[in-house]
MILUMRO-938875 format. One record per residue (C-alpha): residue in three letters; residue number from 1; x negated, y, z. Coordinates in steps of 0.1 Angstrom, whole numbers, plus 5000, padded with zeros to 4 digits. Each point is the difference from the previous one (the first is absolute). Last residue first. Layout:
N
   res     n      x      y      z
   ALA   NUM      X      Y      Z
...
This chain:
116
   res     n      x      y      z
   PHE   116   4859   9479   9346
   SER   115   5020   5022   5023
   ASP   114   5032   4981   4995
   ASN   113   5032   5019   5007
   PRO   112   5014   4996   4965
   LEU   111   4994   4962   5001
   LEU   110   4975   4981   4980
   THR   109   5008   4963   5005
   VAL   108   4976   4970   5001
   PHE   107   4971   5023   5008
   SER   106   4997   4989   5037
   GLY   105   5002   4964   4990
   LEU   104   4971   5003   4976
   ALA   103   4979   5017   5026
   ILE   102   5008   4974   5027
   SER   101   4992   4971   4976
   TYR   100   4968   5017   4988
   VAL    99   4988   5007   5036
   THR    98   5006   4964   5010
   LEU    97   4983   4987   4969
   ILE    96   4970   5022   5008
   PRO    95   4998   4985   5035
   PHE    94   4995   4965   4986
   ILE    93   5023   4974   5015
   ASN    92   4993   4979   5031
   SER    91   5036   4997   5012
   THR    90   4994   5008   5036
   GLU    89   4978   5031   4994
   MET    88   5023   5014   4973
   ILE    87   5031   4996   5021
   PRO    86   4982   5018   5029
   ALA    85   4992   5029   4977
   ALA    84   5032   5002   4981
   ILE    83   5021   5015   5028
   PRO    82   4974   5028   5005
   ALA    81   5001   5006   4962
   VAL    80   5038   5001   4997
   ALA    79   5006   5033   5018
   ALA    78   4973   5022   4986
   PHE    77   5002   4987   4965
   THR    76   5038   5004   5000
   ALA    75   4996   5035   5015
   MET    74   4978   5010   4970
   SER    73   5025   4984   4976
   SER    72   5029   5020   5014
   GLY    71   5036   4990   4995
   GLN    70   5010   4985   5034
   ILE    69   5024   4971   4992
   VAL    68   4987   4994   4964
   LYS    67   4964   5003   5011
   PHE    66   5005   4977   5030
   ILE    65   5016   4974   4978
   ALA    64   4972   5002   4974
   ALA    63   4973   4998   5027
   SER    62   5016   4969   5015
   LEU    61   5006   4984   4966
   PHE    60   4963   5005   4990
   LEU    59   4988   4986   5033
   LEU    58   5023   4970   4996
   ALA    57   4988   4994   4964
   ILE    56   4963   5002   5011
   VAL    55   5007   4975   5028
   LEU    54   5018   4977   4977
   TYR    53   4971   5000   4976
   PRO    52   4976   4994   5029
   ASN    51   5018   4968   5011
   ARG    50   4992   4996   5037
   VAL    49   5032   5013   5014
   PHE    48   4998   5001   5038
   PHE    47   5012   5035   5007
   LEU    46   5017   5000   5034
   GLN    45   4967   4997   5019
   HIS    44   4982   5027   4980
   ILE    43   5031   5022   5002
   PRO    42   5001   5000   5038
   VAL    41   5027   5026   5002
   VAL    40   4995   5029   5025
   ALA    39   4964   5011   4991
   THR    38   5004   4993   4962
   LEU    37   5033   5019   5000
   THR    36   4985   5029   5019
   LYS    35   4972   5004   4975
   GLY    34   5024   5000   4971
   LEU    33   5023   5025   5016
   ALA    32   4971   5022   5011
   THR    31   4987   5001   4965
   ALA    30   5034   5009   4987
   LEU    29   5003   5028   5025
   GLY    28   4967   5014   4990
   ILE    27   5008   4998   4963
   LEU    26   5034   5018   5006
   LEU    25   4983   5027   5021
   LEU    24   4974   5006   4973
   LEU    23   5027   5001   4973
   ARG    22   5021   5025   5020
   GLY    21   4970   5022   5006
   SER    20   4989   5001   4963
   ASN    19   5019   5031   4987
   SER    18   5002   5019   5033
   LEU    17   4963   4992   5007
   ALA    16   4989   5013   4966
   SER    15   5020   5031   5003
   ASP    14   4988   5008   5035
   LEU    13   4964   4995   4988
   CYS    12   5005   5023   4970
   GLU    11   5016   5027   5021
   LYS    10   4972   4999   5026
   LYS     9   4974   5001   4972
   GLN     8   5016   5031   4983
   GLU     7   4979   5027   5016
   ASP     6   4967   4982   4993
   ALA     5   5009   4994   4963
   CYS     4   5012   4966   4991
   ALA     3   4980   4978   4977
   VAL     2   5017   4983   4971
   MET     1   4988   4965   4991
């Protein structure tokens, strides 16, 4: 880690915010999208699949589709996780399987605009 001198701290902070500001905004918007979808659409009532393998496959596909459309793995985590929470509760699968399926779906493609 490189420390900034006292007179360069403002420049370092401005540089860090300009480099990461778009990503932070994108992750915030993706989180809001996922939270809004779960508030508007009753996912827990629509999702009546009881087969845990099918649930895992659907979560993987939803993360993969969102990743291909949007491009950022971090935004995929932020958007798909709120949607997966009610699905996970109604289907009685282990939370770690939900996390793995979303993670694998978000790494299905590595696009040039991915933040990793």
